N, C-alpha and C positions, 0 to 999 in steps of 0.2 A: 504494500500500500504506500503511495507516495506521501511524503511529508507535506503537511499544509503550512502555508506561510500566512501570518496575519496581514501581510502587505500585498497579497495576491490581487485583490480587487482595487488597490490604490494605484498600482503602477500604470494601468492603462489610462487612468485619469491624468496622471502627470505627463505621460507620453503625448496624449492628444490635447486635452485642455481640462481644467477643473470644472466640476459641475457648477460651482458658485464662482462669481467673479473675484471674490476676495474672502479671506477668512472672516468668520462671524465677529471677531474682535476688531476688525478693521486694520489689523496689522498685516504686513506683507509676509508671505510664506516664502522662505528660501530653502530650496531642497536640492538633493543630489540623487545619486544611485540610478539615474536614467540618463545614460550617456547621450550627449548631443554630438553626433559624429562629425559635425562641421567645425567643432572647436569653439562655437559661440554659444552663450547662454540662451536658453529659451525663455522669453519674457512675455508675460501677458498680465492684464490688470490684477494686481494684488499678489502675483506669483513670479518667482524667478528660479529656474532650474540651472544651477551653475556647475553641474557635472559636465565638463567640456572634454572628456575622454583623454585624460593624460596617459592612461595605461595603453591607449591605442595609438599614441604618437602625437596627439593634439596638445592642448594647453591645460595646465593646472590653473584654476581660477580661484581668486579670493575677492570677496565683495566687502567694501566698506559700506555698511548699511546706513550710516549717517550721511555720507556724501554721494552715494551711488557710484563711486569709482570702482571699476573692476580692474584688478591687476592680474596679469597672466604671465606665466613662464612656461617654456617648453624644455624638452630634454636636450636641446642644443645649447641652452643657456640664454636664448633670446627672451626678452621681456617686452611687455606692452601694457599701456594704461589707457583706459577710455571709460566713458560714462556708460553705465548699464543701459542697453537698448540702442546705443549709437554704434556706428560702424567702427571697427578697430582700425588703428593706423596700420599702414602697410609695413611689413617687416622685411 
């Protein structure tokens, strides 16, 4: 019998879009564990998925939740900074 996961029904919502536009508290949800294969965070109202697939050769991301600045680094040692939801600078 396969093991069940408490997150089984949550992952499709993160992959596609959440059912609600924001968390009931009004706070933004910052999540991971659903890789964005293009190396860019997936952002929609009230949500940001910052798993930008570092294990697959893309970027490791860190979000400053107060300024909305995203800092990324890759395995080659390149870094970049940009505002969440904006296009990253070319590297």
